[in-house]
C-alpha positions as protocol buffer text, in pm:
chain_id: "A"
residue {
  index: 1
  type: MET
  ca { x: -124 y: -7446 z: 204 }
}
residue {
  index: 2
  type: PRO
  ca { x: 18 y: -7467 z: 532 }
}
residue {
  index: 3
  type: LYS
  ca { x: -46 y: -7128 z: 725 }
}
residue {
  index: 4
  type: LYS
  ca { x: 287 y: -6972 z: 876 }
}
residue {
  index: 5
  type: VAL
  ca { x: 264 y: -6833 z: 1235 }
}
residue {
  index: 6
  type: LEU
  ca { x: 508 y: -6595 z: 1423 }
}
residue {
  index: 7
  type: GLY
  ca { x: 512 y: -6559 z: 1756 }
}
residue {
  index: 8
  type: LEU
  ca { x: 641 y: -6243 z: 1933 }
}
residue {
  index: 9
  type: ILE
  ca { x: 730 y: -6199 z: 2305 }
}
residue {
  index: 10
  type: PRO
  ca { x: 740 y: -5810 z: 2391 }
}
residue {
  index: 11
  type: ILE
  ca { x: 958 y: -5733 z: 2675 }
}
residue {
  index: 12
  type: ARG
  ca { x: 1011 y: -5365 z: 2852 }
}
residue {
  index: 13
  type: TYR
  ca { x: 1263 y: -5375 z: 3106 }
}
residue {
  index: 14
  type: ASN
  ca { x: 1167 y: -5035 z: 3267 }
}
residue {
  index: 15
  type: SER
  ca { x: 840 y: -5146 z: 3402 }
}
residue {
  index: 16
  type: LYS
  ca { x: 681 y: -4890 z: 3625 }
}
residue {
  index: 17
  type: ARG
  ca { x: 482 y: -5154 z: 3883 }
}
residue {
  index: 18
  type: LEU
  ca { x: 787 y: -5396 z: 3900 }
}
residue {
  index: 19
  type: HIS
  ca { x: 1119 y: -5258 z: 3764 }
}
residue {
  index: 20
  type: GLY
  ca { x: 1351 y: -5511 z: 3556 }
}
residue {
  index: 21
  type: LYS
  ca { x: 1105 y: -5794 z: 3589 }
}
residue {
  index: 22
  type: ALA
  ca { x: 1183 y: -5956 z: 3293 }
}
residue {
  index: 23
  type: LEU
  ca { x: 1538 y: -6054 z: 3454 }
}
residue {
  index: 24
  type: LEU
  ca { x: 1348 y: -6121 z: 3776 }
}
residue {
  index: 25
  type: TYR
  ca { x: 1460 y: -6514 z: 3855 }
}
residue {
  index: 26
  type: ILE
  ca { x: 1221 y: -6778 z: 3881 }
}
residue {
  index: 27
  type: ASP
  ca { x: 1383 y: -7085 z: 4011 }
}
residue {
  index: 28
  type: ARG
  ca { x: 1698 y: -7085 z: 3770 }
}
residue {
  index: 29
  type: LEU
  ca { x: 1549 y: -6883 z: 3493 }
}
residue {
  index: 30
  type: PRO
  ca { x: 1506 y: -6516 z: 3434 }
}
residue {
  index: 31
  type: MET
  ca { x: 1129 y: -6488 z: 3379 }
}
residue {
  index: 32
  type: VAL
  ca { x: 1180 y: -6360 z: 3016 }
}
residue {
  index: 33
  type: VAL
  ca { x: 1360 y: -6714 z: 2919 }
}
residue {
  index: 34
  type: HIS
  ca { x: 1043 y: -6914 z: 3092 }
}
residue {
  index: 35
  type: VAL
  ca { x: 803 y: -6743 z: 2879 }
}
residue {
  index: 36
  type: TYR
  ca { x: 1037 y: -6805 z: 2529 }
}
residue {
  index: 37
  type: ARG
  ca { x: 1101 y: -7196 z: 2653 }
}
residue {
  index: 38
  type: ARG
  ca { x: 752 y: -7250 z: 2701 }
}
residue {
  index: 39
  type: THR
  ca { x: 647 y: -7080 z: 2377 }
}
residue {
  index: 40
  type: LYS
  ca { x: 860 y: -7254 z: 2159 }
}
residue {
  index: 41
  type: MET
  ca { x: 702 y: -7594 z: 2310 }
}
residue {
  index: 42
  type: SER
  ca { x: 371 y: -7460 z: 2064 }
}
residue {
  index: 43
  type: ASN
  ca { x: 327 y: -7711 z: 1814 }
}
residue {
  index: 44
  type: LEU
  ca { x: 175 y: -7433 z: 1574 }
}
residue {
  index: 45
  type: LEU
  ca { x: 434 y: -7140 z: 1571 }
}
residue {
  index: 46
  type: ASP
  ca { x: 707 y: -7146 z: 1307 }
}
residue {
  index: 47
  type: ASP
  ca { x: 921 y: -6898 z: 1482 }
}
residue {
  index: 48
  type: VAL
  ca { x: 949 y: -6722 z: 1814 }
}
residue {
  index: 49
  type: ILE
  ca { x: 1128 y: -6402 z: 1889 }
}
residue {
  index: 50
  type: VAL
  ca { x: 1194 y: -6181 z: 2196 }
}
residue {
  index: 51
  type: CYS
  ca { x: 1164 y: -5812 z: 2099 }
}
residue {
  index: 52
  type: CYS
  ca { x: 1351 y: -5598 z: 2364 }
}
residue {
  index: 53
  type: GLU
  ca { x: 1438 y: -5237 z: 2402 }
}
residue {
  index: 54
  type: ASN
  ca { x: 1713 y: -5289 z: 2676 }
}
residue {
  index: 55
  type: LYS
  ca { x: 2096 y: -5392 z: 2633 }
}
residue {
  index: 56
  type: LYS
  ca { x: 2107 y: -5616 z: 2932 }
}
residue {
  index: 57
  type: VAL
  ca { x: 1801 y: -5796 z: 2871 }
}
residue {
  index: 58
  type: TYR
  ca { x: 1956 y: -5868 z: 2483 }
}
residue {
  index: 59
  type: GLU
  ca { x: 2269 y: -5986 z: 2648 }
}
residue {
  index: 60
  type: VAL
  ca { x: 2093 y: -6221 z: 2897 }
}
residue {
  index: 61
  type: LEU
  ca { x: 1847 y: -6355 z: 2597 }
}
residue {
  index: 62
  type: LYS
  ca { x: 2187 y: -6412 z: 2410 }
}
residue {
  index: 63
  type: LYS
  ca { x: 2318 y: -6637 z: 2673 }
}
residue {
  index: 64
  type: TYR
  ca { x: 2046 y: -6857 z: 2706 }
}
residue {
  index: 65
  type: ASN
  ca { x: 2021 y: -6896 z: 2300 }
}
residue {
  index: 66
  type: CYS
  ca { x: 1666 y: -6711 z: 2267 }
}
residue {
  index: 67
  type: LYS
  ca { x: 1618 y: -6562 z: 1970 }
}
residue {
  index: 68
  type: SER
  ca { x: 1568 y: -6189 z: 1977 }
}
residue {
  index: 69
  type: ILE
  ca { x: 1531 y: -5860 z: 1792 }
}
residue {
  index: 70
  type: PHE
  ca { x: 1614 y: -5520 z: 1940 }
}
residue {
  index: 71
  type: THR
  ca { x: 1338 y: -5252 z: 1916 }
}
residue {
  index: 72
  type: SER
  ca { x: 1283 y: -4886 z: 1983 }
}
residue {
  index: 73
  type: LYS
  ca { x: 1248 y: -4766 z: 2360 }
}
residue {
  index: 74
  type: LYS
  ca { x: 980 y: -4504 z: 2236 }
}
residue {
  index: 75
  type: HIS
  ca { x: 689 y: -4753 z: 2196 }
}
residue {
  index: 76
  type: LYS
  ca { x: 379 y: -4693 z: 2409 }
}
residue {
  index: 77
  type: ASN
  ca { x: 281 y: -5055 z: 2451 }
}
residue {
  index: 78
  type: GLY
  ca { x: 376 y: -5411 z: 2367 }
}
residue {
  index: 79
  type: THR
  ca { x: 191 y: -5403 z: 2064 }
}
residue {
  index: 80
  type: GLU
  ca { x: 359 y: -5132 z: 1860 }
}
residue {
  index: 81
  type: ARG
  ca { x: 686 y: -5289 z: 2002 }
}
residue {
  index: 82
  type: ILE
  ca { x: 578 y: -5648 z: 1819 }
}
residue {
  index: 83
  type: ALA
  ca { x: 478 y: -5444 z: 1490 }
}
residue {
  index: 84
  type: GLU
  ca { x: 843 y: -5327 z: 1432 }
}
residue {
  index: 85
  type: ALA
  ca { x: 964 y: -5651 z: 1501 }
}
residue {
  index: 86
  type: TYR
  ca { x: 722 y: -5802 z: 1239 }
}
residue {
  index: 87
  type: LYS
  ca { x: 857 y: -5546 z: 990 }
}
residue {
  index: 88
  type: LYS
  ca { x: 1217 y: -5617 z: 1067 }
}
residue {
  index: 89
  type: THR
  ca { x: 1155 y: -5982 z: 1002 }
}
residue {
  index: 90
  type: LYS
  ca { x: 1125 y: -5915 z: 637 }
}
residue {
  index: 91
  type: LYS
  ca { x: 897 y: -6218 z: 589 }
}
residue {
  index: 92
  type: LYS
  ca { x: 518 y: -6305 z: 548 }
}
residue {
  index: 93
  type: TYR
  ca { x: 315 y: -6483 z: 788 }
}
residue {
  index: 94
  type: ASP
  ca { x: -71 y: -6539 z: 826 }
}
residue {
  index: 95
  type: LEU
  ca { x: -72 y: -6476 z: 1189 }
}
residue {
  index: 96
  type: VAL
  ca { x: 138 y: -6301 z: 1446 }
}
residue {
  index: 97
  type: ILE
  ca { x: 85 y: -6419 z: 1774 }
}
residue {
  index: 98
  type: ASP
  ca { x: 165 y: -6144 z: 2073 }
}
residue {
  index: 99
  type: ILE
  ca { x: 265 y: -6340 z: 2407 }
}
residue {
  index: 100
  type: GLN
  ca { x: 316 y: -6104 z: 2684 }
}
residue {
  index: 101
  type: GLY
  ca { x: 678 y: -6157 z: 2842 }
}
residue {
  index: 102
  type: ASP
  ca { x: 541 y: -6131 z: 3200 }
}
residue {
  index: 103
  type: GLU
  ca { x: 359 y: -6471 z: 3188 }
}
residue {
  index: 104
  type: PRO
  ca { x: 596 y: -6717 z: 3305 }
}
residue {
  index: 105
  type: LEU
  ca { x: 344 y: -6988 z: 3315 }
}
residue {
  index: 106
  type: VAL
  ca { x: 196 y: -6954 z: 2990 }
}
residue {
  index: 107
  type: ASP
  ca { x: 43 y: -7265 z: 2854 }
}
residue {
  index: 108
  type: PRO
  ca { x: 172 y: -7372 z: 2508 }
}
residue {
  index: 109
  type: LYS
  ca { x: -146 y: -7569 z: 2451 }
}
residue {
  index: 110
  type: GLN
  ca { x: -348 y: -7238 z: 2510 }
}
residue {
  index: 111
  type: ILE
  ca { x: -129 y: -7059 z: 2231 }
}
residue {
  index: 112
  type: ASP
  ca { x: -220 y: -7353 z: 1997 }
}
residue {
  index: 113
  type: ASN
  ca { x: -585 y: -7328 z: 2058 }
}
residue {
  index: 114
  type: VAL
  ca { x: -590 y: -6955 z: 2003 }
}
residue {
  index: 115
  type: ILE
  ca { x: -377 y: -7026 z: 1672 }
}
residue {
  index: 116
  type: LYS
  ca { x: -637 y: -7292 z: 1584 }
}
residue {
  index: 117
  type: PHE
  ca { x: -945 y: -7042 z: 1655 }
}
residue {
  index: 118
  type: HIS
  ca { x: -823 y: -6761 z: 1465 }
}
residue {
  index: 119
  type: LEU
  ca { x: -748 y: -6999 z: 1165 }
}
residue {
  index: 120
  type: LYS
  ca { x: -1133 y: -7121 z: 1163 }
}
residue {
  index: 121
  type: ASN
  ca { x: -1238 y: -6729 z: 1208 }
}
residue {
  index: 122
  type: PHE
  ca { x: -982 y: -6584 z: 967 }
}
residue {
  index: 123
  type: SER
  ca { x: -1226 y: -6238 z: 894 }
}
residue {
  index: 124
  type: SER
  ca { x: -1146 y: -6166 z: 1274 }
}
residue {
  index: 125
  type: ASP
  ca { x: -872 y: -5914 z: 1271 }
}
residue {
  index: 126
  type: ILE
  ca { x: -775 y: -5973 z: 1625 }
}
residue {
  index: 127
  type: VAL
  ca { x: -820 y: -6288 z: 1889 }
}
residue {
  index: 128
  type: VAL
  ca { x: -801 y: -6242 z: 2231 }
}
residue {
  index: 129
  type: PRO
  ca { x: -899 y: -6528 z: 2484 }
}
residue {
  index: 130
  type: SER
  ca { x: -1043 y: -6508 z: 2782 }
}
residue {
  index: 131
  type: LEU
  ca { x: -1053 y: -6732 z: 3120 }
}
residue {
  index: 132
  type: LYS
  ca { x: -1376 y: -6725 z: 3316 }
}
residue {
  index: 133
  type: ILE
  ca { x: -1284 y: -6563 z: 3704 }
}
residue {
  index: 134
  type: PRO
  ca { x: -1451 y: -6521 z: 4005 }
}
residue {
  index: 135
  type: LEU
  ca { x: -1542 y: -6145 z: 4081 }
}
residue {
  index: 136
  type: SER
  ca { x: -1233 y: -5922 z: 4101 }
}
residue {
  index: 137
  type: GLU
  ca { x: -1149 y: -5592 z: 4211 }
}
residue {
  index: 138
  type: ASP
  ca { x: -779 y: -5614 z: 4102 }
}
residue {
  index: 139
  type: HIS
  ca { x: -753 y: -5357 z: 3861 }
}
residue {
  index: 140
  type: ASN
  ca { x: -440 y: -5509 z: 3711 }
}
residue {
  index: 141
  type: ILE
  ca { x: -679 y: -5771 z: 3563 }
}
residue {
  index: 142
  type: VAL
  ca { x: -802 y: -5678 z: 3213 }
}
residue {
  index: 143
  type: LYS
  ca { x: -1172 y: -5802 z: 3183 }
}
residue {
  index: 144
  type: ILE
  ca { x: -1344 y: -5856 z: 2847 }
}
residue {
  index: 145
  type: VAL
  ca { x: -1748 y: -5810 z: 2762 }
}
residue {
  index: 146
  type: LYS
  ca { x: -1852 y: -5993 z: 2469 }
}
residue {
  index: 147
  type: ASP
  ca { x: -2186 y: -6092 z: 2288 }
}
residue {
  index: 148
  type: ARG
  ca { x: -2310 y: -6421 z: 2210 }
}
residue {
  index: 149
  type: ASN
  ca { x: -2106 y: -6462 z: 1902 }
}
residue {
  index: 150
  type: LEU
  ca { x: -1797 y: -6397 z: 2116 }
}
residue {
  index: 151
  type: ASN
  ca { x: -1742 y: -6060 z: 1949 }
}
residue {
  index: 152
  type: VAL
  ca { x: -1556 y: -5819 z: 2179 }
}
residue {
  index: 153
  type: LEU
  ca { x: -1765 y: -5527 z: 2290 }
}
residue {
  index: 154
  type: TYR
  ca { x: -1550 y: -5379 z: 2573 }
}
residue {
  index: 155
  type: PHE
  ca { x: -1239 y: -5401 z: 2790 }
}
residue {
  index: 156
  type: SER
  ca { x: -1202 y: -5269 z: 3136 }
}
residue {
  index: 157
  type: ARG
  ca { x: -1000 y: -5268 z: 3445 }
}
residue {
  index: 158
  type: LEU
  ca { x: -1332 y: -5260 z: 3627 }
}
residue {
  index: 159
  type: LYS
  ca { x: -1568 y: -5564 z: 3718 }
}
residue {
  index: 160
  type: ILE
  ca { x: -1798 y: -5565 z: 3429 }
}
residue {
  index: 161
  type: PRO
  ca { x: -2075 y: -5639 z: 3335 }
}
residue {
  index: 162
  type: TYR
  ca { x: -2179 y: -5465 z: 3661 }
}
residue {
  index: 163
  type: GLY
  ca { x: -2455 y: -5681 z: 3863 }
}
residue {
  index: 164
  type: PHE
  ca { x: -2688 y: -5381 z: 3904 }
}
residue {
  index: 165
  type: LYS
  ca { x: -3013 y: -5559 z: 3795 }
}
residue {
  index: 166
  type: ASN
  ca { x: -2906 y: -5950 z: 3805 }
}
residue {
  index: 167
  type: LYS
  ca { x: -2564 y: -6028 z: 4046 }
}
residue {
  index: 168
  type: ASN
  ca { x: -2275 y: -6152 z: 3835 }
}
residue {
  index: 169
  type: LYS
  ca { x: -2071 y: -6437 z: 3982 }
}
residue {
  index: 170
  type: TYR
  ca { x: -1804 y: -6432 z: 3721 }
}
residue {
  index: 171
  type: LEU
  ca { x: -1589 y: -6233 z: 3489 }
}
residue {
  index: 172
  type: ASN
  ca { x: -1411 y: -6288 z: 3151 }
}
residue {
  index: 173
  type: LYS
  ca { x: -1042 y: -6237 z: 3212 }
}
residue {
  index: 174
  type: HIS
  ca { x: -806 y: -6105 z: 2934 }
}
residue {
  index: 175
  type: LEU
  ca { x: -576 y: -6389 z: 2856 }
}
residue {
  index: 176
  type: SER
  ca { x: -214 y: -6243 z: 2717 }
}
residue {
  index: 177
  type: ILE
  ca { x: -193 y: -6447 z: 2434 }
}
residue {
  index: 178
  type: ILE
  ca { x: -333 y: -6232 z: 2110 }
}
residue {
  index: 179
  type: SER
  ca { x: -346 y: -6315 z: 1769 }
}
residue {
  index: 180
  type: PHE
  ca { x: -327 y: -6057 z: 1490 }
}
residue {
  index: 181
  type: ARG
  ca { x: -356 y: -6078 z: 1131 }
}
residue {
  index: 182
  type: PRO
  ca { x: -44 y: -5922 z: 979 }
}
residue {
  index: 183
  type: LYS
  ca { x: -257 y: -5641 z: 852 }
}
residue {
  index: 184
  type: ALA
  ca { x: -431 y: -5531 z: 1129 }
}
residue {
  index: 185
  type: LEU
  ca { x: -115 y: -5537 z: 1332 }
}
residue {
  index: 186
  type: LEU
  ca { x: 30 y: -5270 z: 1124 }
}
residue {
  index: 187
  type: GLN
  ca { x: -284 y: -5067 z: 1130 }
}
residue {
  index: 188
  type: PHE
  ca { x: -312 y: -5068 z: 1462 }
}
residue {
  index: 189
  type: ALA
  ca { x: 78 y: -4949 z: 1507 }
}
residue {
  index: 190
  type: SER
  ca { x: 15 y: -4657 z: 1270 }
}
residue {
  index: 191
  type: ALA
  ca { x: -276 y: -4520 z: 1438 }
}
residue {
  index: 192
  type: LYS
  ca { x: -255 y: -4280 z: 1692 }
}
residue {
  index: 193
  type: GLN
  ca { x: -335 y: -4336 z: 2063 }
}
residue {
  index: 194
  type: THR
  ca { x: -730 y: -4310 z: 2124 }
}
residue {
  index: 195
  type: TYR
  ca { x: -949 y: -4182 z: 2410 }
}
residue {
  index: 196
  type: LEU
  ca { x: -1052 y: -4485 z: 2585 }
}
residue {
  index: 197
  type: GLU
  ca { x: -708 y: -4649 z: 2553 }
}
residue {
  index: 198
  type: LYS
  ca { x: -568 y: -4348 z: 2732 }
}
residue {
  index: 199
  type: ILE
  ca { x: -827 y: -4346 z: 2991 }
}
residue {
  index: 200
  type: GLU
  ca { x: -840 y: -4734 z: 3081 }
}
residue {
  index: 201
  type: GLY
  ca { x: -444 y: -4801 z: 2996 }
}
residue {
  index: 202
  type: ILE
  ca { x: -563 y: -5102 z: 2778 }
}
residue {
  index: 203
  type: GLU
  ca { x: -398 y: -5086 z: 2448 }
}
residue {
  index: 204
  type: LEU
  ca { x: -657 y: -5302 z: 2259 }
}
residue {
  index: 205
  type: LEU
  ca { x: -931 y: -5040 z: 2316 }
}
residue {
  index: 206
  type: ARG
  ca { x: -772 y: -4856 z: 2029 }
}
residue {
  index: 207
  type: ALA
  ca { x: -830 y: -5186 z: 1787 }
}
residue {
  index: 208
  type: LEU
  ca { x: -1187 y: -5152 z: 1907 }
}
residue {
  index: 209
  type: GLU
  ca { x: -1220 y: -4772 z: 1809 }
}
residue {
  index: 210
  type: ILE
  ca { x: -1068 y: -4748 z: 1533 }
}
residue {
  index: 211
  type: GLY
  ca { x: -1336 y: -5035 z: 1393 }
}
residue {
  index: 212
  type: MET
  ca { x: -1133 y: -5365 z: 1445 }
}
residue {
  index: 213
  type: LYS
  ca { x: -1337 y: -5689 z: 1476 }
}
residue {
  index: 214
  type: ILE
  ca { x: -1195 y: -5887 z: 1778 }
}
residue {
  index: 215
  type: LYS
  ca { x: -1308 y: -6222 z: 1882 }
}
residue {
  index: 216
  type: SER
  ca { x: -1262 y: -6384 z: 2223 }
}
residue {
  index: 217
  type: PRO
  ca { x: -1291 y: -6764 z: 2263 }
}
residue {
  index: 218
  type: ASN
  ca { x: -1298 y: -6912 z: 2588 }
}
residue {
  index: 219
  type: LEU
  ca { x: -1029 y: -7111 z: 2723 }
}
residue {
  index: 220
  type: LEU
  ca { x: -1001 y: -7353 z: 3028 }
}
residue {
  index: 221
  type: GLY
  ca { x: -705 y: -7352 z: 3269 }
}
residue {
  index: 222
  type: ASP
  ca { x: -527 y: -7090 z: 3440 }
}
residue {
  index: 223
  type: SER
  ca { x: -235 y: -6791 z: 3374 }
}
residue {
  index: 224
  type: PHE
  ca { x: -162 y: -6479 z: 3546 }
}
residue {
  index: 225
  type: ALA
  ca { x: 81 y: -6182 z: 3440 }
}
residue {
  index: 226
  type: VAL
  ca { x: 345 y: -6076 z: 3685 }
}
residue {
  index: 227
  type: GLU
  ca { x: 269 y: -5708 z: 3735 }
}
residue {
  index: 228
  type: VAL
  ca { x: 348 y: -5660 z: 4087 }
}
residue {
  index: 229
  type: LYS
  ca { x: 584 y: -5817 z: 4376 }
}
residue {
  index: 230
  type: ARG
  ca { x: 276 y: -6058 z: 4493 }
}
residue {
  index: 231
  type: ASP
  ca { x: 253 y: -6187 z: 4181 }
}
residue {
  index: 232
  type: TYR
  ca { x: 633 y: -6258 z: 4132 }
}
residue {
  index: 233
  type: ILE
  ca { x: 599 y: -6429 z: 4478 }
}
residue {
  index: 234
  type: ARG
  ca { x: 282 y: -6645 z: 4349 }
}
residue {
  index: 235
  type: ALA
  ca { x: 492 y: -6753 z: 4018 }
}
residue {
  index: 236
  type: LYS
  ca { x: 819 y: -6838 z: 4244 }
}
residue {
  index: 237
  type: ASN
  ca { x: 557 y: -7068 z: 4413 }
}
residue {
  index: 238
  type: TYR
  ca { x: 357 y: -7221 z: 4127 }
}
residue {
  index: 239
  type: ILE
  ca { x: 674 y: -7292 z: 3906 }
}
residue {
  index: 240
  type: LYS
  ca { x: 739 y: -7617 z: 4184 }
}
residue {
  index: 241
  type: SER
  ca { x: 460 y: -7767 z: 4059 }
}
residue {
  index: 242
  type: ASP
  ca { x: 427 y: -7656 z: 3681 }
}
residue {
  index: 243
  type: LYS
  ca { x: 393 y: -7954 z: 3471 }
}
residue {
  index: 244
  type: PHE
  ca { x: 578 y: -7806 z: 3178 }
}
residue {
  index: 245
  type: TYR
  ca { x: 885 y: -7674 z: 3377 }
}
residue {
  index: 246
  type: LYS
  ca { x: 1048 y: -8016 z: 3381 }
}
residue {
  index: 247
  type: PHE
  ca { x: 1050 y: -8047 z: 3028 }
}
residue {
  index: 248
  type: TYR
  ca { x: 1237 y: -7740 z: 2942 }
}
residue {
  index: 249
  type: LYS
  ca { x: 1454 y: -7615 z: 3246 }
}
């Protein structure tokens, strides 16, 4: 029987580092619309919904015919937001895919690769892919440490593993496409914030701290989140030569 997969895009309008970034224009479209239209290009998602908490964003989504669900403003992170939206769908899915709303250059093929990997490793609660990048001091980039079987050991904003004995040339960057088994998503959302999660400001540390199994496959390519103004400028430059943009603009 075919597996049913739901794609959810969490949006928080009042971002601390770049206010209102969901509606910032990249070429002729708001950023959230880029994310929605690219996500819709996935071959393995049965449905795609934006999860928002702001009426202004909600109206823009309606204008561009983006399917959306209104969610609470009280959520501490995007995972809690998509958990609410998933419950509101009142439908059963085998996987729920969290596609971050601040990645306007997300690759739909990478979404499909994450889904394929999770379906083959269905005993994992969560799958979060990584990209190999040069050493980076950027604290906005979350790094992943994993074992030889691709099980995640830790997430950090520091450049880990630290090259104390042997120099390390590359790091594994957290890619913002996260696949959840629905039961794991609801378990995460019902758990309180944990000690390491609060310190690092990385929501998936909660999942590790409450004993969830997370795998992290390696993907090729590139992707980045628009966290601050320089990321926004970079995205506006990249979109001009993007290979997917011409198919949906």
